[in-house]
N, CA, C and O of each residue as an XYZ file, in Angstrom:
408
protein
N      12.666      7.392      0.297
C      12.446      7.017     -1.085
C      13.103      5.666     -1.383
O      12.552      4.853     -2.124
N      14.278      5.435     -0.803
C      14.975      4.166     -1.020
C      14.148      2.985     -0.527
O      14.120      1.930     -1.162
N      13.472      3.166      0.613
C      12.671      2.084      1.166
C      11.562      1.681      0.196
O      11.318      0.492     -0.006
N      10.898      2.652     -0.397
C       9.816      2.373     -1.337
C      10.355      1.667     -2.579
O       9.742      0.716     -3.065
N      11.484      2.119     -3.090
C      12.083      1.491     -4.269
C      12.487      0.044     -3.963
O      12.296     -0.841     -4.798
N      13.041     -0.198     -2.780
C      13.421     -1.559     -2.394
C      12.199     -2.447     -2.258
O      12.206     -3.586     -2.724
N      11.147     -1.939     -1.624
C       9.921     -2.720     -1.486
C       9.294     -2.981     -2.850
O       8.760     -4.063     -3.097
N       9.359     -1.994     -3.731
C       8.802     -2.143     -5.071
C       9.518     -3.177     -5.906
O       8.976     -3.663     -6.898
N      10.722     -3.516     -5.518
C      11.521     -4.489     -6.266
C      11.453     -5.893     -5.670
O      12.147     -6.791     -6.148
N      10.638     -6.102     -4.644
C      10.603     -7.395     -3.956
C       9.756     -8.441     -4.655
O       9.829     -9.619     -4.305
N       8.959     -8.047     -5.629
C       8.064     -8.989     -6.297
C       7.773     -8.482     -7.708
O       8.071     -7.335     -8.043
N       7.187     -9.350     -8.526
C       6.824     -8.948     -9.882
C       5.842     -7.793     -9.902
O       5.907     -6.930    -10.777
N       4.924     -7.777     -8.930
C       3.945     -6.694     -8.815
C       3.820     -6.287     -7.352
O       3.607     -7.125     -6.476
N       3.955     -4.995     -7.105
C       3.792     -4.442     -5.752
C       2.852     -3.253     -5.865
O       3.032     -2.380     -6.714
N       1.843     -3.230     -4.992
C       0.860     -2.146     -5.001
C       0.867     -1.460     -3.646
O       0.715     -2.108     -2.610
N       1.044     -0.153     -3.660
C       0.915      0.665     -2.456
C      -0.490      1.252     -2.485
O      -0.890      1.866     -3.474
N      -1.233      1.064     -1.407
C      -2.635      1.423     -1.381
C      -3.031      1.921      0.002
O      -2.201      2.024      0.905
N      -4.294      2.221      0.144
C      -4.905      2.490      1.450
C      -6.126      1.599      1.552
O      -6.800      1.338      0.555
N      -6.406      1.141      2.738
C      -7.496      0.178      2.928
C      -8.861      0.727      2.520
O      -9.764     -0.042      2.190
N      -9.016      2.039      2.540
C     -10.305      2.642      2.215
C     -10.432      3.095      0.756
O     -11.451      3.674      0.379
N      -9.416      2.840     -0.062
C      -9.407      3.345     -1.437
C     -10.050      2.344     -2.399
O      -9.485      1.281     -2.661
N     -11.221      2.680     -2.921
C     -11.930      1.769     -3.823
C     -11.222      1.646     -5.177
O     -11.294      0.592     -5.807
N     -10.551      2.685     -5.627
C      -9.802      2.617     -6.883
C      -8.647      1.622     -6.735
O      -8.394      0.825     -7.638
N      -7.957      1.668     -5.611
C      -6.865      0.725     -5.361
C      -7.382     -0.704     -5.383
O      -6.738     -1.592     -5.942
N      -8.534     -0.926     -4.782
C      -9.127     -2.267     -4.767
C      -9.437     -2.720     -6.197
O      -9.217     -3.882     -6.541
N      -9.942     -1.819     -7.021
C     -10.259     -2.153     -8.412
C      -8.999     -2.505     -9.200
O      -9.009     -3.444     -9.996
N      -7.928     -1.769     -8.986
C      -6.659     -2.045     -9.671
C      -6.101     -3.390     -9.210
O      -5.617     -4.175    -10.025
N      -6.167     -3.652     -7.921
C      -5.712     -4.943     -7.399
C      -6.516     -6.087     -8.028
O      -5.946     -7.103     -8.425
N      -7.822     -5.921     -8.116
C      -8.687     -6.940     -8.719
C      -8.345     -7.156    -10.182
O      -8.300     -8.296    -10.646
N      -8.101     -6.073    -10.917
C      -7.724     -6.181    -12.326
C      -6.428     -6.977    -12.468
O      -6.353     -7.890    -13.290
N      -5.425     -6.645    -11.690
C      -4.132     -7.328    -11.789
C      -4.263     -8.794    -11.396
O      -3.654     -9.662    -12.021
N      -5.047     -9.072    -10.370
C      -5.277    -10.464     -9.964
C      -6.036    -11.244    -11.041
O      -5.870    -12.459    -11.153
N      -6.858    -10.566    -11.827
C      -7.632    -11.252    -12.869
C      -6.733    -11.859    -13.949
O      -7.159    -12.760    -14.672
N      -5.510    -11.378    -14.063
C      -4.540    -11.947    -15.004
C      -3.803    -13.140    -14.396
O      -3.064    -13.840    -15.088
N      -4.008    -13.366    -13.098
C      -3.341    -14.458    -12.411
C      -2.143    -14.028    -11.580
O      -1.455    -14.869    -11.001
N      -1.891    -12.744    -11.517
C      -0.775    -12.237    -10.717
C      -1.167    -12.220     -9.241
O      -2.343    -12.121     -8.893
N      -0.163    -12.316     -8.396
C      -0.380    -12.270     -6.952
C       0.466    -11.131     -6.378
O       1.571    -11.358     -5.886
N      -0.060     -9.905     -6.444
C       0.741     -8.756     -6.014
C       0.950     -8.712     -4.506
O       0.138     -9.212     -3.727
N       2.055     -8.105     -4.124
C       2.279     -7.777     -2.715
C       1.605     -6.431     -2.483
O       1.793     -5.494     -3.260
N       0.833     -6.339     -1.430
C       0.063     -5.128     -1.126
C       0.602     -4.491      0.151
O       0.774     -5.164      1.168
N       0.862     -3.197      0.087
C       1.225     -2.415      1.263
C       0.148     -1.367      1.478
O      -0.012     -0.453      0.670
N      -0.592     -1.504      2.575
C      -1.627     -0.526      2.908
C      -0.994      0.559      3.772
O      -0.629      0.327      4.924
N      -0.876      1.726      3.197
C      -0.152      2.810      3.862
C      -0.825      3.289      5.137
O      -0.152      3.759      6.054
N      -2.142      3.175      5.206
C      -2.844      3.658      6.400
C      -2.761      2.680      7.570
O      -3.143      3.031      8.687
N      -2.271      1.465      7.340
C      -2.118      0.501      8.430
C      -0.661      0.095      8.655
O      -0.345     -0.528      9.668
N       0.209      0.433      7.741
C       1.631      0.071      7.847
C       2.333      1.028      8.805
O       2.069      2.230      8.777
N       3.230      0.507      9.660
C       3.933      1.378     10.620
C       4.715      2.520      9.958
O       4.833      3.598     10.539
N       5.242      2.302      8.769
C       5.995      3.341      8.049
C       5.183      3.955      6.916
O       5.744      4.527      5.982
N       3.874      3.837      7.002
C       2.994      4.279      5.930
C       3.138      5.746      5.543
O       3.140      6.082      4.359
N       3.256      6.605      6.527
C       3.382      8.052      6.231
C       4.672      8.331      5.463
O       4.675      9.116      4.515
N       5.764      7.690      5.870
C       7.045      7.859      5.178
C       6.937      7.347      3.739
O       7.411      7.993      2.805
N       6.312      6.187      3.574
C       6.172      5.610      2.239
C       5.316      6.503      1.350
O       5.627      6.699      0.176
N       4.237      7.045      1.910
C       3.365      7.930      1.141
C       4.130      9.166      0.669
O       4.001      9.580     -0.483
N       4.913      9.743      1.552
C       5.718     10.913      1.189
C       6.719     10.560      0.086
O       6.915     11.335     -0.850
N       7.347      9.394      0.201
C       8.324      8.954     -0.807
C       7.660      8.742     -2.162
O       8.244      9.080     -3.192
N       6.451      8.190     -2.181
C       5.741      7.982     -3.444
C       5.443      9.308     -4.127
O       5.554      9.422     -5.348
N       5.070     10.298     -3.348
C       4.808     11.627     -3.910
C       6.102     12.219     -4.464
O       6.098     12.848     -5.522
N       7.215     12.016     -3.742
C       8.512     12.502     -4.224
C       8.934     11.802     -5.516
O       9.642     12.383     -6.339
N       8.493     10.545     -5.692
C       8.811      9.802     -6.914
C       7.963     10.248     -8.105
O       8.206      9.832     -9.238
N       6.972     11.094     -7.844
C       6.181     11.631     -8.931
C       4.753     11.136     -9.013
O       4.040     11.473     -9.959
N       4.321     10.350     -8.052
C       2.923      9.910     -8.047
C       2.051     11.116     -7.726
O       2.221     11.753     -6.687
N       1.122     11.427     -8.615
C       0.279     12.601     -8.393
C      -0.600     12.414     -7.178
O      -0.748     13.318     -6.356
N      -1.175     11.248     -7.072
C      -1.859     10.881     -5.842
C      -1.034      9.744     -5.281
O      -0.503      8.930     -6.036
N      -0.923      9.680     -3.988
C      -0.019      8.686     -3.414
C      -0.477      7.251     -3.668
O       0.357      6.354     -3.792
N      -1.781      7.022     -3.748
C      -2.276      5.654     -3.988
C      -3.357      5.641     -5.051
O      -4.069      6.632     -5.208
N      -3.498      4.554     -5.780
C      -2.585      3.435     -5.780
C      -1.303      3.789     -6.529
O      -1.313      4.583     -7.470
N      -0.220      3.193     -6.101
C       1.062      3.305     -6.802
C       1.504      1.878     -7.098
O       1.609      1.053     -6.190
N       1.759      1.592     -8.362
C       2.002      0.225     -8.787
C       3.405      0.074     -9.376
O       3.805      0.807    -10.281
N       4.131     -0.892     -8.837
C       5.421     -1.287     -9.379
C       5.222     -2.609    -10.112
O       4.640     -3.545     -9.563
N       5.699     -2.684    -11.333
C       5.681     -3.935    -12.091
C       7.093     -4.137    -12.629
O       7.667     -3.247    -13.256
N       7.639     -5.314    -12.374
C       8.993     -5.589    -12.837
C      10.021     -4.656    -12.246
O      10.946     -4.226    -12.935
N       9.866     -4.338    -10.967
C      10.809     -3.504    -10.202
C      10.820     -2.037    -10.623
O      11.698     -1.284    -10.202
N       9.862     -1.623    -11.442
C       9.795     -0.228    -11.877
C       8.438      0.364    -11.527
O       7.409     -0.307    -11.608
N       8.458      1.630    -11.138
C       7.217      2.332    -10.853
C       6.495      2.605    -12.162
O       6.970      3.373    -12.998
N       5.332      1.962    -12.332
C       4.536      2.162    -13.541
C       3.683      3.411    -13.391
O       3.480      4.148    -14.355
N       3.189      3.648    -12.193
C       2.361      4.816    -11.937
C       1.141      4.445    -11.121
O       1.180      3.558    -10.268
N       0.059      5.145    -11.406
C      -1.172      4.944    -10.656
C      -2.253      4.269    -11.474
O      -1.979      3.580    -12.456
N      -3.481      4.481    -11.049
C      -4.629      3.835    -11.679
C      -4.755      4.208    -13.154
O      -5.054      3.346    -13.981
N      -4.535      5.467    -13.495
C      -4.674      5.888    -14.893
C      -3.703      5.149    -15.804
O      -4.073      4.720    -16.897
N      -2.468      5.001    -15.355
C      -1.464      4.315    -16.167
C      -1.806      2.838    -16.338
O      -1.659      2.289    -17.430
N      -2.258      2.194    -15.268
C      -2.621      0.778    -15.340
C      -3.822      0.579    -16.261
O      -3.830     -0.336    -17.084
N      -4.827      1.424    -16.125
C      -6.010      1.299    -16.983
C      -5.648      1.550    -18.444
O      -6.157      0.866    -19.332
N      -4.788      2.509    -18.697
C      -4.351      2.800    -20.061
C      -3.606      1.607    -20.651
O      -3.851      1.228    -21.796
N      -2.709      1.019    -19.886
C      -1.993     -0.173    -20.348
C      -2.971     -1.303    -20.658
O      -2.818     -2.007    -21.656
N      -3.964     -1.471    -19.807
C      -4.938     -2.541    -20.003
C      -5.771     -2.312    -21.271
O      -5.978     -3.239    -22.055
N      -6.240     -1.096    -21.467
C      -7.059     -0.774    -22.646
C      -6.270     -0.993    -23.933
O      -6.823     -1.434    -24.941
N      -4.973     -0.681    -23.893
C      -4.121     -0.854    -25.080
C      -3.599     -2.280    -25.234
O      -2.852     -2.570    -26.168
N      -3.992     -3.173    -24.320
C      -3.570     -4.559    -24.401
C      -2.127     -4.799    -24.003
O      -1.538     -5.812    -24.380
N      -1.553     -3.879    -23.245
C      -0.135     -3.985    -22.887
C       0.108     -4.407    -21.440
O       1.240     -4.723    -21.074
N      -0.925     -4.415    -20.623
C      -0.741     -4.774    -19.215
C      -0.328     -6.234    -19.079
O       0.594     -6.551    -18.328
N      -1.002     -7.124    -19.800
C      -0.675     -8.545    -19.728
C       0.774     -8.782    -20.149
O       1.489     -9.552    -19.508
N       1.205     -8.130    -21.216
C       2.589     -8.278    -21.686
C       3.579     -7.822    -20.620
O       4.609     -8.460    -20.407
N       3.266     -6.733    -19.964
C       4.142     -6.205    -18.914
C       4.218     -7.171    -17.733
O       5.288     -7.370    -17.158
N       3.088     -7.767    -17.376
C       3.060     -8.739    -16.282
C       3.868     -9.991    -16.636
O       4.564    -10.547    -15.786
N       3.774    -10.423    -17.877
C       4.557    -11.584    -18.329
C       6.047    -11.263    -18.290
O       6.846    -12.064    -17.805
N       6.416    -10.104    -18.796
C       7.831     -9.694    -18.812
C       8.406     -9.614    -17.403
O       9.590     -9.883    -17.197
N       7.573     -9.243    -16.435
C       7.999     -9.124    -15.034
C       7.967    -10.461    -14.298
O       8.262    -10.525    -13.104
N       7.611    -11.522    -15.011
C       7.463    -12.855    -14.417
C       6.419    -12.879    -13.302
O       6.508    -13.671    -12.363
N       5.428    -11.994    -13.424
C       4.337    -11.961    -12.445
C       3.257    -12.971    -12.826
O       2.495    -13.430    -11.974
N       3.199    -13.314    -14.119
C       2.277    -14.340    -14.612
C       2.986    -15.176    -15.662
O       3.988    -14.758    -16.243
N       2.450    -16.355    -15.891
C       2.976    -17.237    -16.918
C       1.834    -17.609    -17.838
O       0.691    -17.747    -17.400
N       2.140    -17.767    -19.096
C       1.097    -18.126    -20.065
C       1.328    -19.542    -20.549
O       0.564    -20.046    -21.372
């Protein structure tokens, strides 16, 4: 769990995903559309992917991917990101995390 938290704190936006997950790709595209450049960890190709996936589930992610950290904090998965976006709060969160500049 510590490894995932440390990796999640390495950048303004960190996304844990799997290469075959279309929802993860959509979330990555949404975040990039604001101008952010997230760090992506693909669990199915990463040497420690299984450990990271288990840690994400222990942190409370209902599905292991996508799991999104913004501003060094676990925001959640696709539902949380989409909800923030619909409410107009995703951009503010990205700015606060210094992931984008306006």
